[in-house]
N, C-alpha and C positions, 0 to 999 in steps of 0.2 A: 504493500500500500504506500501511498504518498500523501503528503500534506496538501491542503487546498491550494496554497500558494504555488506549489510545484506544478499542480495540474493546470492552474491558470496560465502559467508560462507556456505550457504545451499548447493549450487552446489558442493562445495569442500567436503561436507559430503557425497554426492551421489557418487562422484568419486574423491578421494583425489589426489592432484597433486603429492604426493609422489609416486603414482603408474605409473607416466609418464616415458617414456623412456628419456634418457639424451638428445637425439638428437631432441626431440619434442618441440613444443611450445604451450603447453596447458595453459589455463588460459585466462586472459583478453587481447585480441588482440587490441581492440579499446575501449578507455575509453571515453564515451560520457558525463561524469560528474556524480558525485554521487547524481543524482537527484532521486526523487521518481520514482520507476519503474511502468509504466502505464500498461504494458503488456509484455509478454514473447513470442517470436516466436522461434520455434525449427526447425532445418533443418540439413541436412548433410553438405551442402556447403554454405558459405556466399557469394552468388552471388548477382549481382545487382538486379536481380528479387526477390530474397529472402528478401533483404533489402526493396525493394519497397512494397512487401506484408506486411512486418512488419509495415511500416509506415501507410499503408492503414488500418491495424487492430489496430492502436494506440498502437503498441508495441515498446518500446524504448530499449529493450534488445533482442538481437538475440543470442540464444544458438546454437552452431554448433558442429558437430563432427570434421570435418576437420578444422585446423587452417586457418584463412584468411591470416595471415602473417606467413610464414613457413621459407623460406630461408631469410637470412639477406637482408634487403633493404638498399641500399646506398642512394636512393632518392625516394620519392613518386612522380613519374612523369608518364606521359601517356605511356611511354615505358614499365612500369611494368605491367605484366599481371593482377594483382589484383587491379590496380589503379582505375578502375571504381567503384568497390565495396567499396574500402577504401574511396574514395571521397564521395560516396553516404551515407556511414555510418556517416562520419564526418559532412557532410552538414545537415543531418537530426537528428543529435545527438543520433544516435543509437549505443549503446555499443555492442560489439561482444565478446562473451566468448566461448572459444573452450574447448570441452571435448573429447580429441582424444585418445591417448594410455592409458590414465588413465581410460577411459571408456571401452576400449578394455580389460584391465587387471583386473579390480576390480571385486570382487565377485558379481554376479547378473548383470554384464555388458554384452557387446556384445559377448564376448567369451563364456560365460555360456549360453546365449540365443541361439547362433548358435549351440552349442553342444546339446541343448535340441531339436532343430529341427530334429536332426538325431538320437535321442534316445540314446545318449551317457550316460552310467551309471557312476555315481561318477566321473565326469570329473575333470581333474587336468590341470594346466598350463603345457606347454611343458617343463618347467624346473623342473617339479615334485611338485611344490608348489601349494597352493590353488589359488593364484592370480598371474597373469603374462600373457604374450602374448600367444595366441593359447590355444586350449584345446585338450585333448586326453583321451580316455577311451574305455571301452568295449561296443560293440553293438551286437545286434542279428546277427548271421552269415549271410552274404549276398555276392553278387558279385559286383565287381567294376562297371560293366555296369549298374547294378540296382541302385547303388549309384549315378551314373551319371544321370540316368533318374529322380531319386528323386530330384537331384539338379536342373535340368531344371524346374521341376514343382514348387519347392519351390521358386525359384527366377525369374521364367519366362524369362529365358535367356539360350541360348545354352551352353551346357557343353562340354568341350574338355578333352580328356583323354590321359595321358601319362602312358603307361604300359599295362599290360595284362588285357583286358576287363573281362576275365573269372576268374580272380584270386579271391579267397575267402578272405573276410575281416571280422574279429571279433574284431579288435582294430582299431579305426578310430581317426584321428587327423583333426581338423578344424582350419584354420587361416583366419580370416576375413581381408578385406582390401588388401593392397599391401605389406604385411610384409614377404611373403615367401622368405627366403633366405637359403643358405647352413646351417647356424647355426640352424635355427628353424626346418628345415627338418631333420637334423641329430638328434636333440632332440626328434622329433617325432618317429624316427626309434628306438632310444635308449629306448623309452617308449613302444616299441612293435608295433607301428602302421604299418599296411600293406598298408594303403592308407591315403593320405592327401588331403583334400578339401580346395582349396584356389583360387587365381586368379592372373592375371598379371604374368604368369609364363614365365620367360625369357628362351631363348634357353639353356644357360649354366646350368640353374637350372634344366631343364628337363633332360639334360644329367647326371647331378649329381644324380638326383633321380633314373634314370635308373641304375646307377652304384651301388646304394644302394639296388636296388630291391624293391623299394617302388613305388606304383602307385600314380599319381597326377590327380586330377580332377579340372579343372579350370572353374570358373564362371565369374561373373562381380564384379569389385570392388564396384560399386554403389550398386548393389543388395545385396551383403553380408553385407552391413552396413545400408543401408536405411531402411531395414525391422525393425530395432530396434528403429527408430525415434519415432513412436507412443508410444512405451513402455517408452522411455526417457521422452516424454512429460507428460505421466501419472505420472511418478515418481515425476517430478517437480511439477505437479499440486497437488499431495498429500502432498508434503512438504511445498509448498508455497500457502496457502489458500488465497482466496479473490483477487487473481491476475489472470487475464485471460491468458491462455496458448494456443497458436495457433500453429498448425503444418503447415509449409510452403508446398506449392505445388512444387514438383520437379519431374524431369524425367531423366531417364538414358541418359547420353550423347552418349552412344553407342546403336545402334539398328541394326536389321537384315532387309535387304531389302526383301520385300515379292513380 
């Protein structure tokens, strides 16, 4: 076993905090004490259920993608949406470490893995660098509607299209999570993308994309990031030997009524 501080140094090698966006809160969100780490649980969200599973599995470190504490808290009180999870973590001495935009941006992180799902060749971040938010690159020529169908199969979630279904695409951009905004879409277009796959598309963003002539395909925030959790767990397991790594059970908070 190793102390929490030693494990954190390894996690920061996997996804350096220097790759985080300024507005983000990557790193140690809950410090349960620099005890020996008995086990590591990995999940997308630090929910009360995830913490309960970590405790059952004798894991006193929960590694998440989304930060448990994101907006500044003026008080840890029942009115705070994250209060039950924060209370559960503290009561059970479970540390919570978040790998958010640093994991989105780093080479081999979520951005690169999402690009690989679509066969993007030599993907680059949307700012043209090797690392950063989003990925863009050339793909085998296809239609927007076929990319939408592929997205539904990949993520088992309905895909919504903004733009011409029949438009041809040979340069594709992907943005996991909820980061799609005017700036990132403009960067994608500047890099030659005819289509951007993302999610949580707001109305004004859809209108902006239309004005630029770029198609948007929207999936689910959960789906476009949860797929990477097993890969993250495997990376941690390879780096941190002799400590059990558990993948938490999670489900998409959104679903379609059948």
